[in-house]
C-alpha positions as CSV (number, residue, x, y, z in Angstrom):
1,X,0.6,24.9,14.3
2,X,-1.2,22.3,12.2
3,X,-5.0,22.6,12.3
4,X,-7.6,20.2,10.9
5,X,-10.1,22.6,9.3
6,X,-9.7,25.6,7.1
7,X,-11.8,28.1,5.2
8,X,-10.5,29.6,2.0
9,X,-11.9,32.8,0.7
10,X,-10.8,33.8,-2.7
11,X,-11.5,36.1,-5.6
12,X,-9.2,36.6,-8.7
13,X,-6.8,38.9,-6.9
14,X,-6.2,37.5,-3.4
15,X,-7.0,34.6,-1.2
16,X,-7.3,34.2,2.6
17,X,-6.7,30.8,4.2
18,X,-8.0,30.7,7.8
19,X,-7.1,27.5,9.6
20,X,-8.9,27.0,12.9
21,X,-10.0,24.8,15.8
22,X,-12.3,25.5,18.7
23,X,-9.9,28.0,20.2
24,X,-7.3,29.1,17.6
25,X,-7.3,30.8,14.2
26,X,-4.3,31.0,12.0
27,X,-4.5,33.3,8.9
28,X,-2.5,33.4,5.7
29,X,-3.0,35.7,2.8
30,X,-2.0,34.9,-0.8
31,X,-1.9,37.7,-3.4
32,X,-2.2,37.2,-7.1
33,X,0.8,37.8,-9.4
34,X,0.7,40.8,-11.7
35,X,2.7,40.5,-14.9
36,X,2.0,43.4,-17.2
37,X,3.0,42.0,-20.6
38,X,1.5,41.9,-24.0
39,X,2.4,38.2,-24.4
40,X,-0.6,36.1,-25.3
41,X,-1.7,33.8,-22.5
42,X,0.1,35.7,-19.8
43,X,-3.2,36.2,-17.9
44,X,-3.8,32.4,-17.8
45,X,-0.2,31.8,-16.6
46,X,-0.6,34.5,-13.9
47,X,-3.9,32.9,-12.7
48,X,-2.3,29.5,-12.7
49,X,0.6,30.8,-10.6
50,X,-1.9,32.3,-8.2
51,X,-3.9,29.1,-7.8
52,X,-0.7,27.1,-7.4
53,X,0.3,29.4,-4.5
54,X,-3.2,28.9,-3.0
55,X,-2.9,25.1,-3.3
56,X,0.5,25.3,-1.7
57,X,-1.0,27.2,1.2
58,X,-3.6,24.4,1.7
59,X,-1.0,21.6,1.9
60,X,-1.5,19.5,4.9
61,X,-4.9,20.7,5.8
62,X,-7.4,17.8,6.1
63,X,-10.6,19.6,5.3
64,X,-11.1,22.9,3.4
65,X,-14.3,24.9,2.7
66,X,-13.8,27.1,-0.3
67,X,-15.7,30.4,-0.3
68,X,-15.8,33.5,-2.4
69,X,-17.4,34.6,-5.7
70,X,-19.0,31.9,-7.8
71,X,-16.6,32.5,-10.8
72,X,-13.5,32.5,-8.6
73,X,-14.6,29.2,-7.0
74,X,-15.4,27.7,-10.4
75,X,-12.0,28.7,-11.8
76,X,-10.2,27.4,-8.7
77,X,-12.1,24.1,-8.8
78,X,-11.2,23.6,-12.5
79,X,-7.6,24.4,-11.7
80,X,-7.5,21.9,-8.8
81,X,-9.2,19.1,-10.9
82,X,-6.8,19.6,-13.8
83,X,-3.5,20.4,-12.1
84,X,-3.7,19.4,-8.4
85,X,-6.1,16.4,-8.3
86,X,-4.5,15.1,-5.1
87,X,-5.9,18.2,-3.3
88,X,-9.5,17.7,-4.5
89,X,-10.5,15.2,-1.7
90,X,-9.4,17.8,0.9
91,X,-12.0,20.2,-0.4
92,X,-15.3,19.3,1.3
93,X,-17.5,22.1,-0.1
94,X,-18.0,25.4,-1.9
95,X,-20.1,28.3,-0.6
96,X,-20.7,31.6,-2.4
97,X,-20.2,34.6,-0.2
98,X,-19.3,38.2,-0.8
99,X,-16.7,39.9,1.4
100,X,-17.2,38.7,5.0
101,X,-14.8,39.6,7.8
102,X,-12.4,36.9,9.0
103,X,-14.5,36.4,12.1
104,X,-17.6,36.0,10.0
105,X,-15.8,33.5,7.7
106,X,-14.6,31.4,10.7
107,X,-18.0,31.4,12.3
108,X,-19.7,30.3,9.0
109,X,-17.0,27.6,8.5
110,X,-17.4,26.3,12.1
111,X,-21.1,25.8,11.5
112,X,-20.5,24.2,8.1
113,X,-17.9,21.7,9.5
114,X,-20.1,20.9,12.5
115,X,-22.8,19.8,10.1
116,X,-20.4,18.1,7.7
117,X,-18.6,16.2,10.4
118,X,-21.9,15.0,11.9
119,X,-23.0,13.7,8.5
120,X,-19.7,12.0,8.1
121,X,-19.9,10.4,11.5
122,X,-16.8,12.2,12.8
123,X,-16.9,13.0,16.5
124,X,-17.2,16.7,17.3
125,X,-14.1,17.9,19.2
126,X,-14.9,19.4,22.6
């Protein structure tokens, strides 16, 4: 099922992608990679692998709201701008939130997109 809107919640260990419309919600979870090595830079590579997987999960979604901790959002935004610039236009906003439930995330995102779409002149689906 391909849905138009999604909310992404992430921290540095996992991400949840919740695609939704007025009636349906489709969830996907992405876990970070854990490579326990003493090699210099392995933490950066691991983070890049994680963010690459998150970006892959967002492929084909027209509008994405990114949520989570401020530092995780900032790191993800930097990764997208540097490594996945084609994805950047799909990200319509960033909101700092703690650990809401999936239902709370979708409710918040629905409100966000209702306002966002109205400002953009996009008709609200009924």
